[in-house]
TIVO-2410 file (N, C-alpha, C; in nm, 3 decimals):
# residues 170
REC num residu      c1      c2      c3 atome chaine
REC   1      M   8.335   1.901   7.167     N      A
REC   1      M   8.289   1.937   7.281    CA      A
REC   1      M   8.404   1.998   7.352     C      A
REC   2      S   8.374   2.064   7.415     N      A
REC   2      S   8.521   2.209   7.485    CA      A
REC   2      S   8.454   2.172   7.645     C      A
REC   3      S   8.562   2.216   7.694     N      A
REC   3      S   8.596   2.200   7.872    CA      A
REC   3      S   8.664   2.293   7.942     C      A
REC   4      A   8.627   2.342   8.058     N      A
REC   4      A   8.644   2.440   8.105    CA      A
REC   4      A   8.610   2.359   8.252     C      A
REC   5      G   8.742   2.461   8.336     N      A
REC   5      G   8.717   2.401   8.493    CA      A
REC   5      G   8.711   2.301   8.523     C      A
REC   6      G   8.730   2.157   8.420     N      A
REC   6      G   8.755   1.968   8.459    CA      A
REC   6      G   8.606   1.941   8.395     C      A
REC   7      M   8.549   2.073   8.324     N      A
REC   7      M   8.385   1.996   8.295    CA      A
REC   7      M   8.423   2.018   8.088     C      A
REC   8      D   8.326   1.887   8.048     N      A
REC   8      D   8.243   1.913   7.951    CA      A
REC   8      D   8.182   1.948   7.895     C      A
REC   9      I   8.186   2.045   7.831     N      A
REC   9      I   8.054   2.121   7.744    CA      A
REC   9      I   8.016   2.035   7.625     C      A
REC  10      R   7.875   2.030   7.588     N      A
REC  10      R   7.800   1.977   7.525    CA      A
REC  10      R   7.692   1.971   7.527     C      A
REC  11      E   7.592   2.006   7.385     N      A
REC  11      E   7.440   1.969   7.409    CA      A
REC  11      E   7.432   1.865   7.453     C      A
REC  12      L   7.272   1.894   7.485     N      A
REC  12      L   7.215   1.814   7.618    CA      A
REC  12      L   7.099   1.732   7.533     C      A
REC  13      G   7.123   1.583   7.504     N      A
REC  13      G   6.984   1.489   7.411    CA      A
REC  13      G   6.844   1.495   7.529     C      A
REC  14      Q   6.812   1.462   7.470     N      A
REC  14      Q   6.651   1.436   7.525    CA      A
REC  14      Q   6.640   1.267   7.669     C      A
REC  15      H   6.731   1.225   7.627     N      A
REC  15      H   6.832   1.121   7.709    CA      A
REC  15      H   6.855   1.176   7.839     C      A
REC  16      E   6.848   1.300   7.884     N      A
REC  16      E   6.923   1.340   7.985    CA      A
REC  16      E   6.794   1.479   8.047     C      A
REC  17      Q   6.669   1.430   7.994     N      A
REC  17      Q   6.580   1.528   8.119    CA      A
REC  17      Q   6.544   1.515   8.215     C      A
REC  18      K   6.591   1.374   8.277     N      A
REC  18      K   6.588   1.397   8.434    CA      A
REC  18      K   6.694   1.470   8.504     C      A
REC  19      A   6.819   1.462   8.487     N      A
REC  19      A   6.942   1.530   8.555    CA      A
REC  19      A   6.915   1.654   8.443     C      A
REC  20      Y   6.875   1.746   8.376     N      A
REC  20      Y   6.838   1.848   8.363    CA      A
REC  20      Y   6.691   1.933   8.455     C      A
REC  21      R   6.646   1.832   8.523     N      A
REC  21      R   6.532   1.901   8.554    CA      A
REC  21      R   6.583   1.934   8.710     C      A
REC  22      A   6.668   1.759   8.731     N      A
REC  22      A   6.702   1.818   8.874    CA      A
REC  22      A   6.806   1.913   8.930     C      A
REC  23      L   6.858   1.990   8.838     N      A
REC  23      L   6.941   2.041   8.794    CA      A
REC  23      L   6.869   2.194   8.869     C      A
REC  24      W   6.795   2.221   8.734     N      A
REC  24      W   6.693   2.324   8.694    CA      A
REC  24      W   6.610   2.358   8.856     C      A
REC  25      L   6.575   2.246   8.911     N      A
REC  25      L   6.452   2.234   9.027    CA      A
REC  25      L   6.613   2.292   9.115     C      A
REC  26      L   6.746   2.247   9.197     N      A
REC  26      L   6.794   2.297   9.272    CA      A
REC  26      L   6.818   2.460   9.266     C      A
REC  27      G   6.831   2.472   9.106     N      A
REC  27      G   6.832   2.635   9.097    CA      A
REC  27      G   6.756   2.704   9.169     C      A
REC  28      I   6.647   2.678   9.128     N      A
REC  28      I   6.535   2.757   9.111    CA      A
REC  28      I   6.444   2.753   9.283     C      A
REC  29      T   6.490   2.696   9.339     N      A
REC  29      T   6.455   2.669   9.530    CA      A
REC  29      T   6.549   2.714   9.610     C      A
REC  30      R   6.684   2.695   9.573     N      A
REC  30      R   6.754   2.671   9.639    CA      A
REC  30      R   6.848   2.891   9.652     C      A
REC  31      H   6.832   2.911   9.503     N      A
REC  31      H   6.812   3.021   9.524    CA      A
REC  31      H   6.709   3.140   9.436     C      A
REC  32      P   6.610   3.122   9.520     N      A
REC  32      P   6.515   3.199   9.448    CA      A
REC  32      P   6.516   3.348   9.390     C      A
REC  33      A   6.619   3.420   9.473     N      A
REC  33      A   6.669   3.528   9.472    CA      A
REC  33      A   6.707   3.613   9.329     C      A
REC  34      F   6.732   3.486   9.251     N      A
REC  34      F   6.820   3.521   9.070    CA      A
REC  34      F   6.747   3.507   8.985     C      A
REC  35      F   6.572   3.428   9.038     N      A
REC  35      F   6.530   3.367   8.894    CA      A
REC  35      F   6.355   3.424   8.910     C      A
REC  36      R   6.339   3.455   8.785     N      A
REC  36      R   6.189   3.550   8.762    CA      A
REC  36      R   6.132   3.403   8.780     C      A
REC  37      I   6.108   3.284   8.825     N      A
REC  37      I   6.069   3.148   8.772    CA      A
REC  37      I   6.052   3.064   8.939     C      A
REC  38      S   5.929   3.050   9.012     N      A
REC  38      S   5.956   2.951   9.077    CA      A
REC  38      S   5.940   2.851   9.071     C      A
REC  39      P   5.929   2.736   9.157     N      A
REC  39      P   5.872   2.618   9.125    CA      A
REC  39      P   5.726   2.567   9.076     C      A
REC  40      E   5.648   2.615   9.164     N      A
REC  40      E   5.548   2.580   9.128    CA      A
REC  40      E   5.458   2.699   9.023     C      A
REC  41      D   5.535   2.754   8.884     N      A
REC  41      D   5.458   2.857   8.824    CA      A
REC  41      D   5.579   2.727   8.663     C      A
REC  42      D   5.700   2.608   8.811     N      A
REC  42      D   5.730   2.555   8.622    CA      A
REC  42      D   5.681   2.490   8.541     C      A
REC  43      A   5.588   2.474   8.457     N      A
REC  43      A   5.512   2.346   8.381    CA      A
REC  43      A   5.623   2.230   8.362     C      A
REC  44      T   5.751   2.278   8.292     N      A
REC  44      T   5.821   2.229   8.195    CA      A
REC  44      T   5.846   2.126   8.278     C      A
REC  45      T   5.894   1.999   8.292     N      A
REC  45      T   5.933   1.845   8.300    CA      A
REC  45      T   6.040   1.875   8.229     C      A
REC  46      G   6.115   1.912   8.142     N      A
REC  46      G   6.225   1.850   8.140    CA      A
REC  46      G   6.320   1.955   8.053     C      A
REC  47      I   6.397   1.927   7.951     N      A
REC  47      I   6.480   2.044   7.918    CA      A
REC  47      I   6.391   2.083   7.754     C      A
REC  48      P   6.354   2.261   7.790     N      A
REC  48      P   6.290   2.310   7.690    CA      A
REC  48      P   6.313   2.383   7.608     C      A
REC  49      T   6.394   2.294   7.565     N      A
REC  49      T   6.441   2.289   7.357    CA      A
REC  49      T   6.390   2.154   7.284     C      A
REC  50      R   6.375   2.235   7.138     N      A
REC  50      R   6.361   2.086   7.012    CA      A
REC  50      R   6.490   2.009   6.958     C      A
REC  51      F   6.611   2.032   7.053     N      A
REC  51      F   6.701   1.971   7.018    CA      A
REC  51      F   6.758   2.010   6.853     C      A
REC  52      E   6.753   2.130   6.851     N      A
REC  52      E   6.783   2.125   6.698    CA      A
REC  52      E   6.861   2.287   6.689     C      A
REC  53      P   6.961   2.270   6.566     N      A
REC  53      P   7.094   2.355   6.547    CA      A
REC  53      P   7.016   2.537   6.641     C      A
REC  54      D   6.899   2.553   6.581     N      A
REC  54      D   6.853   2.687   6.649    CA      A
REC  54      D   6.706   2.667   6.810     C      A
REC  55      S   6.773   2.598   6.853     N      A
REC  55      S   6.666   2.572   6.977    CA      A
REC  55      S   6.781   2.453   7.030     C      A
REC  56      F   6.864   2.462   7.140     N      A
REC  56      F   6.945   2.367   7.209    CA      A
REC  56      F   6.957   2.402   7.326     C      A
REC  57      T   6.976   2.320   7.441     N      A
REC  57      T   7.030   2.307   7.626    CA      A
REC  57      T   7.184   2.298   7.584     C      A
REC  58      L   7.266   2.336   7.660     N      A
REC  58      L   7.411   2.348   7.673    CA      A
REC  58      L   7.396   2.309   7.831     C      A
REC  59      G   7.513   2.143   7.847     N      A
REC  59      G   7.506   2.116   7.971    CA      A
REC  59      G   7.698   2.107   7.971     C      A
REC  60      A   7.721   2.128   8.114     N      A
REC  60      A   7.815   2.112   8.147    CA      A
REC  60      A   7.826   2.002   8.263     C      A
REC  61      F   7.938   1.902   8.262     N      A
REC  61      F   7.932   1.746   8.309    CA      A
REC  61      F   8.117   1.764   8.321     C      A
REC  62      S   8.070   1.739   8.444     N      A
REC  62      S   8.216   1.708   8.619    CA      A
REC  62      S   8.161   1.487   8.545     C      A
REC  63      G   8.234   1.446   8.494     N      A
REC  63      G   8.225   1.266   8.481    CA      A
REC  63      G   8.056   1.286   8.422     C      A
REC  64      S   7.974   1.209   8.485     N      A
REC  64      S   7.882   1.176   8.422    CA      A
REC  64      S   7.741   1.259   8.525     C      A
REC  65      S   7.838   1.405   8.614     N      A
REC  65      S   7.726   1.458   8.694    CA      A
REC  65      S   7.693   1.601   8.592     C      A
REC  66      L   7.538   1.686   8.606     N      A
REC  66      L   7.526   1.788   8.507    CA      A
REC  66      L   7.561   1.858   8.625     C      A
REC  67      M   7.643   1.983   8.642     N      A
REC  67      M   7.692   2.090   8.704    CA      A
REC  67      M   7.619   2.208   8.644     C      A
REC  68      G   7.623   2.252   8.534     N      A
REC  68      G   7.539   2.388   8.466    CA      A
REC  68      G   7.454   2.386   8.356     C      A
REC  69      I   7.396   2.454   8.298     N      A
REC  69      I   7.303   2.444   8.248    CA      A
REC  69      I   7.240   2.595   8.149     C      A
REC  70      V   7.243   2.564   8.032     N      A
REC  70      V   7.185   2.740   7.953    CA      A
REC  70      V   7.068   2.675   7.836     C      A
REC  71      S   7.024   2.744   7.797     N      A
REC  71      S   6.984   2.747   7.712    CA      A
REC  71      S   6.936   2.848   7.592     C      A
REC  72      L   6.902   2.861   7.431     N      A
REC  72      L   6.871   2.892   7.355    CA      A
REC  72      L   6.743   2.829   7.267     C      A
REC  73      E   6.699   2.949   7.250     N      A
REC  73      E   6.523   2.935   7.153    CA      A
REC  73      E   6.541   3.084   7.034     C      A
REC  74      R   6.540   2.999   6.943     N      A
REC  74      R   6.562   3.157   6.842    CA      A
REC  74      R   6.387   3.178   6.813     C      A
REC  75      D   6.374   3.276   6.800     N      A
REC  75      D   6.231   3.386   6.804    CA      A
REC  75      D   6.137   3.306   6.659     C      A
REC  76      S   6.036   3.249   6.673     N      A
REC  76      S   6.006   3.114   6.571    CA      A
REC  76      S   5.909   3.290   6.487     C      A
REC  77      H   5.887   3.399   6.534     N      A
REC  77      H   5.801   3.467   6.472    CA      A
REC  77      H   5.888   3.558   6.328     C      A
REC  78      A   5.849   3.547   6.187     N      A
REC  78      A   5.930   3.583   6.046    CA      A
REC  78      A   5.978   3.698   6.080     C      A
REC  79      K   5.904   3.787   6.162     N      A
REC  79      K   6.015   3.911   6.194    CA      A
REC  79      K   6.121   3.929   6.262     C      A
REC  80      L   6.097   3.839   6.344     N      A
REC  80      L   6.223   3.847   6.463    CA      A
REC  80      L   6.275   3.698   6.456     C      A
REC  81      R   6.337   3.615   6.338     N      A
REC  81      R   6.381   3.538   6.360    CA      A
REC  81      R   6.572   3.584   6.339     C      A
REC  82      H   6.579   3.694   6.366     N      A
REC  82      H   6.706   3.701   6.356    CA      A
REC  82      H   6.742   3.729   6.534     C      A
REC  83      K   6.655   3.694   6.600     N      A
REC  83      K   6.672   3.721   6.760    CA      A
REC  83      K   6.680   3.592   6.799     C      A
REC  84      A   6.751   3.496   6.966     N      A
REC  84      A   6.734   3.443   7.002    CA      A
REC  84      A   6.736   3.446   7.138     C      A
REC  85      L   6.697   3.398   7.218     N      A
REC  85      L   6.654   3.403   7.360    CA      A
REC  85      L   6.759   3.310   7.458     C      A
REC  86      V   6.802   3.414   7.551     N      A
REC  86      V   6.926   3.291   7.592    CA      A
REC  86      V   6.871   3.256   7.759     C      A
REC  87      F   6.820   3.156   7.795     N      A
REC  87      F   6.732   3.147   7.929    CA      A
REC  87      F   6.796   2.981   8.013     C      A
REC  88      R   6.746   3.006   8.105     N      A
REC  88      R   6.786   2.885   8.195    CA      A
REC  88      R   6.898   2.852   8.230     C      A
REC  89      M   7.015   2.990   8.278     N      A
REC  89      M   7.095   2.953   8.296    CA      A
REC  89      M   7.176   2.943   8.460     C      A
REC  90      F   7.238   2.818   8.447     N      A
REC  90      F   7.206   2.821   8.599    CA      A
REC  90      F   7.395   2.694   8.617     C      A
REC  91      V   7.442   2.736   8.745     N      A
REC  91      V   7.576   2.686   8.782    CA      A
REC  91      V   7.567   2.625   8.904     C      A
REC  92      H   7.574   2.469   8.934     N      A
REC  92      H   7.584   2.424   9.033    CA      A
REC  92      H   7.667   2.460   9.121     C      A
REC  93      P   7.591   2.549   9.253     N      A
REC  93      P   7.714   2.587   9.373    CA      A
REC  93      P   7.827   2.491   9.362     C      A
REC  94      E   7.867   2.354   9.345     N      A
REC  94      E   7.954   2.342   9.381    CA      A
REC  94      E   8.079   2.342   9.264     C      A
REC  95      A   8.033   2.431   9.175     N      A
REC  95      A   8.082   2.456   9.055    CA      A
REC  95      A   8.083   2.562   9.060     C      A
REC  96      A   8.037   2.678   9.116     N      A
REC  96      A   8.076   2.812   9.133    CA      A
REC  96      A   8.265   2.872   9.137     C      A
REC  97      G   8.262   2.944   9.054     N      A
REC  97      G   8.375   3.031   9.024    CA      A
REC  97      G   8.478   2.922   9.008     C      A
REC  98      R   8.447   2.843   8.888     N      A
REC  98      R   8.507   2.770   8.796    CA      A
REC  98      R   8.493   2.774   8.705     C      A
REC  99      G   8.435   2.885   8.606     N      A
REC  99      G   8.439   2.952   8.502    CA      A
REC  99      G   8.359   2.914   8.437     C      A
REC 100      I   8.271   2.809   8.460     N      A
REC 100      I   8.141   2.717   8.378    CA      A
REC 100      I   8.077   2.775   8.353     C      A
REC 101      G   8.001   2.893   8.390     N      A
REC 101      G   7.906   2.991   8.340    CA      A
REC 101      G   8.008   3.061   8.218     C      A
REC 102      R   8.097   3.096   8.226     N      A
REC 102      R   8.148   3.186   8.076    CA      A
REC 102      R   8.196   3.081   7.987     C      A
REC 103      A   8.241   2.997   8.029     N      A
REC 103      A   8.245   2.863   7.930    CA      A
REC 103      A   8.102   2.799   7.848     C      A
REC 104      L   7.983   2.775   7.938     N      A
REC 104      L   7.874   2.719   7.893    CA      A
REC 104      L   7.847   2.846   7.803     C      A
REC 105      L   7.856   3.010   7.836     N      A
REC 105      L   7.777   3.138   7.756    CA      A
REC 105      L   7.903   3.125   7.594     C      A
REC 106      E   8.039   3.117   7.642     N      A
REC 106      E   8.091   3.122   7.529    CA      A
REC 106      E   8.088   3.027   7.441     C      A
REC 107      R   8.090   2.896   7.454     N      A
REC 107      R   8.001   2.857   7.325    CA      A
REC 107      R   7.922   2.840   7.280     C      A
REC 108      L   7.767   2.890   7.374     N      A
REC 108      L   7.632   2.928   7.307    CA      A
REC 108      L   7.669   3.032   7.244     C      A
REC 109      I   7.722   3.140   7.259     N      A
REC 109      I   7.751   3.240   7.168    CA      A
REC 109      I   7.871   3.185   7.030     C      A
REC 110      S   7.934   3.097   7.057     N      A
REC 110      S   7.987   3.068   6.897    CA      A
REC 110      S   7.906   3.004   6.841     C      A
REC 111      S   7.837   2.874   6.908     N      A
REC 111      S   7.710   2.806   6.853    CA      A
REC 111      S   7.583   2.922   6.740     C      A
REC 112      A   7.564   2.994   6.797     N      A
REC 112      A   7.480   3.080   6.786    CA      A
REC 112      A   7.540   3.193   6.644     C      A
REC 113      N   7.624   3.247   6.648     N      A
REC 113      N   7.707   3.287   6.553    CA      A
REC 113      N   7.737   3.199   6.414     C      A
REC 114      G   7.686   3.078   6.420     N      A
REC 114      G   7.696   2.964   6.308    CA      A
REC 114      G   7.508   2.949   6.267     C      A
REC 115      I   7.465   2.977   6.330     N      A
REC 115      I   7.343   2.966   6.263    CA      A
REC 115      I   7.335   3.051   6.180     C      A
REC 116      D   7.247   3.056   6.061     N      A
REC 116      D   7.229   3.160   5.939    CA      A
REC 116      D   7.090   3.246   5.967     C      A
REC 117      S   7.123   3.392   5.919     N      A
REC 117      S   7.065   3.493   5.963    CA      A
REC 117      S   7.049   3.536   6.107     C      A
REC 118      L   7.132   3.485   6.206     N      A
REC 118      L   7.098   3.517   6.348    CA      A
REC 118      L   7.204   3.616   6.369     C      A
REC 119      R   7.115   3.756   6.459     N      A
REC 119      R   7.213   3.921   6.465    CA      A
REC 119      R   7.230   3.901   6.621     C      A
REC 120      Y   7.079   3.877   6.696     N      A
REC 120      Y   7.111   3.909   6.825    CA      A
REC 120      Y   7.083   3.809   6.899     C      A
REC 121      L   7.127   3.807   7.061     N      A
REC 121      L   7.107   3.710   7.115    CA      A
REC 121      L   7.006   3.840   7.235     C      A
REC 122      Y   6.925   3.787   7.332     N      A
REC 122      Y   6.830   3.876   7.450    CA      A
REC 122      Y   6.834   3.788   7.544     C      A
REC 123      L   6.836   3.835   7.678     N      A
REC 123      L   6.792   3.747   7.784    CA      A
REC 123      L   6.752   3.892   7.921     C      A
REC 124      T   6.707   3.819   8.002     N      A
REC 124      T   6.688   3.903   8.108    CA      A
REC 124      T   6.751   3.854   8.251     C      A
REC 125      V   6.727   3.930   8.343     N      A
REC 125      V   6.815   3.895   8.455    CA      A
REC 125      V   6.757   3.971   8.555     C      A
REC 126      L   6.764   3.926   8.655     N      A
REC 126      L   6.724   4.058   8.788    CA      A
REC 126      L   6.825   4.121   8.821     C      A
REC 127      T   6.820   4.234   8.843     N      A
REC 127      T   6.884   4.346   8.912    CA      A
REC 127      T   7.000   4.268   9.020     C      A
REC 128      S   6.905   4.160   9.135     N      A
REC 128      S   6.963   4.123   9.247    CA      A
REC 128      S   7.063   3.999   9.183     C      A
REC 129      N   7.079   3.931   9.096     N      A
REC 129      N   7.197   3.895   9.054    CA      A
REC 129      N   7.300   3.949   8.996     C      A
REC 130      T   7.383   4.040   9.039     N      A
REC 130      T   7.502   4.088   9.015    CA      A
REC 130      T   7.577   4.031   8.940     C      A
REC 131      R   7.655   3.888   9.001     N      A
REC 131      R   7.691   3.780   8.957    CA      A
REC 131      R   7.696   3.751   8.789     C      A
REC 132      A   7.579   3.710   8.749     N      A
REC 132      A   7.542   3.703   8.642    CA      A
REC 132      A   7.551   3.840   8.551     C      A
REC 133      I   7.482   3.932   8.562     N      A
REC 133      I   7.544   4.078   8.495    CA      A
REC 133      I   7.657   4.106   8.511     C      A
REC 134      R   7.768   4.084   8.554     N      A
REC 134      R   7.885   4.094   8.524    CA      A
REC 134      R   7.952   4.005   8.397     C      A
REC 135      L   7.906   3.861   8.453     N      A
REC 135      L   7.915   3.805   8.351    CA      A
REC 135      L   7.903   3.816   8.210     C      A
REC 136      Y   7.751   3.824   8.199     N      A
REC 136      Y   7.723   3.857   8.064    CA      A
REC 136      Y   7.766   3.992   8.007     C      A
REC 137      S   7.811   4.098   8.081     N      A
REC 137      S   7.844   4.237   8.045    CA      A
REC 137      S   7.984   4.212   7.986     C      A
REC 138      S   8.034   4.148   8.061     N      A
REC 138      S   8.199   4.080   8.053    CA      A
REC 138      S   8.204   3.989   7.898     C      A
REC 139      L   8.076   3.955   7.817     N      A
REC 139      L   8.066   3.866   7.715    CA      A
REC 139      L   7.962   3.972   7.598     C      A
REC 140      G   7.966   4.090   7.635     N      A
REC 140      G   7.894   4.155   7.526    CA      A
REC 140      G   7.763   4.184   7.556     C      A
REC 141      F   7.736   4.152   7.604     N      A
REC 141      F   7.565   4.184   7.657    CA      A
REC 141      F   7.568   4.330   7.707     C      A
REC 142      H   7.488   4.409   7.640     N      A
REC 142      H   7.432   4.575   7.710    CA      A
REC 142      H   7.320   4.592   7.781     C      A
REC 143      T   7.237   4.642   7.849     N      A
REC 143      T   7.074   4.654   7.868    CA      A
REC 143      T   7.052   4.765   7.780     C      A
REC 144      F   6.903   4.670   7.774     N      A
REC 144      F   6.891   4.804   7.691    CA      A
REC 144      F   6.718   4.847   7.789     C      A
REC 145      A   6.697   4.793   7.840     N      A
REC 145      A   6.565   4.785   7.938    CA      A
REC 145      A   6.582   4.740   8.104     C      A
REC 146      H   6.490   4.821   8.124     N      A
REC 146      H   6.502   4.800   8.282    CA      A
REC 146      H   6.343   4.859   8.366     C      A
REC 147      E   6.346   4.728   8.392     N      A
REC 147      E   6.190   4.715   8.471    CA      A
REC 147      E   6.205   4.746   8.617     C      A
REC 148      P   6.174   4.841   8.680     N      A
REC 148      P   6.156   4.850   8.817    CA      A
REC 148      P   6.041   4.768   8.871     C      A
REC 149      G   6.070   4.700   8.949     N      A
REC 149      G   5.955   4.629   9.091    CA      A
REC 149      G   5.908   4.502   8.952     C      A
REC 150      S   5.944   4.445   8.925     N      A
REC 150      S   5.900   4.350   8.797    CA      A
REC 150      S   5.849   4.211   8.863     C      A
REC 151      V   5.955   4.174   8.938     N      A
REC 151      V   5.902   4.052   9.003    CA      A
REC 151      V   5.925   4.055   9.145     C      A
REC 152      L   5.830   4.000   9.194     N      A
REC 152      L   5.762   3.999   9.341    CA      A
REC 152      L   5.867   3.865   9.398     C      A
REC 153      I   5.948   3.848   9.487     N      A
REC 153      I   6.017   3.734   9.521    CA      A
REC 153      I   5.973   3.772   9.716     C      A
REC 154      G   5.929   3.677   9.741     N      A
REC 154      G   5.923   3.654   9.927    CA      A
REC 154      G   5.809   3.794   9.917     C      A
REC 155      D   5.856   3.907   9.985     N      A
REC 155      D   5.778   4.023   9.978    CA      A
REC 155      D   5.785   4.187   9.925     C      A
REC 156      C   5.935   4.143   9.858     N      A
REC 156      C   6.013   4.248   9.809    CA      A
REC 156      C   5.989   4.181   9.643     C      A
REC 157      Y   5.992   4.294   9.576     N      A
REC 157      Y   5.934   4.372   9.474    CA      A
REC 157      Y   6.114   4.382   9.406     C      A
REC 158      V   6.197   4.305   9.302     N      A
REC 158      V   6.280   4.287   9.286    CA      A
REC 158      V   6.332   4.365   9.141     C      A
REC 159      D   6.379   4.442   9.066     N      A
REC 159      D   6.410   4.491   8.912    CA      A
REC 159      D   6.484   4.408   8.829     C      A
REC 160      E   6.458   4.430   8.712     N      A
REC 160      E   6.526   4.312   8.615    CA      A
REC 160      E   6.560   4.439   8.476     C      A
REC 161      F   6.676   4.383   8.414     N      A
REC 161      F   6.732   4.416   8.331    CA      A
REC 161      F   6.696   4.321   8.196     C      A
REC 162      Q   6.673   4.433   8.080     N      A
REC 162      Q   6.683   4.327   7.947    CA      A
REC 162      Q   6.813   4.386   7.868     C      A
REC 163      M   6.874   4.210   7.848     N      A
REC 163      M   6.993   4.248   7.778    CA      A
REC 163      M   7.035   4.161   7.639     C      A
REC 164      A   7.133   4.236   7.571     N      A
REC 164      A   7.129   4.189   7.419    CA      A
REC 164      A   7.288   4.216   7.401     C      A
REC 165      C   7.294   4.061   7.289     N      A
REC 165      C   7.457   4.118   7.257    CA      A
REC 165      C   7.479   4.082   7.129     C      A
REC 166      R   7.478   4.172   7.041     N      A
REC 166      R   7.493   4.161   6.879    CA      A
REC 166      R   7.587   4.064   6.849     C      A
REC 167      L   7.575   3.958   6.775     N      A
REC 167      L   7.634   3.876   6.704    CA      A
REC 167      L   7.764   3.894   6.622     C      A
REC 168      T   7.840   3.885   6.609     N      A
REC 168      T   7.940   3.922   6.526    CA      A
REC 168      T   8.025   3.769   6.451     C      A
REC 169      R   8.010   3.743   6.331     N      A
REC 169      R   8.057   3.623   6.217    CA      A
REC 169      R   8.170   3.628   6.216     C      A
REC 170      A   8.258   3.542   6.204     N      A
REC 170      A   8.403   3.510   6.143    CA      A
REC 170      A   8.414   3.563   6.014     C      A
***
C-alpha cells in the first residue's frame, strides 16, 4: 500500500464492486466530455478486471471512501502479450489537484514493470482532456496516433489520442 495526498493506494478486491461502480458512474455522468463511454453503453456492473497480477484495478482511498481509480489489463493475444491497456482512470472532483492521479499511475507503472515480459502500456484519451494528457505525458506516455472526430459527445465530434509508454525494468 502506498499513500499520496492523504490517500491510501491499493489494489481493489471483488468486495469493492459497489464503491467502484458508484465512482465510475460519477465520472462518466458528471464529466462526459472526458470519456469515450456513456452510462447507457456501459454494461459492466463492477470492476472490469480479473483481480490477477496482469489484470487489476487500483483505488485511492480517503478513509473508507474510494476517491480514485485506474485499471490495467494485459493483452490476451499470444503475439501481443507484451502490451497492456490502461483504462478507466478517474479521480473524484473533491480529490482533484492533490496528486492522486499521478500516484495511481505511478503505482500502476511500478506494478506493470514487475509483470514478466510486459514492455508497453497504452491508453486512449480524448483531446478535450488536456489535464490527463499532460499527466500521461509527464509519466512517459507518448502520442502515437491521432484520430480526428472519433467520438460524438452531444452534437460535437471530439478527437482522441492513443498514447504508449515503454516500461523500464530496474
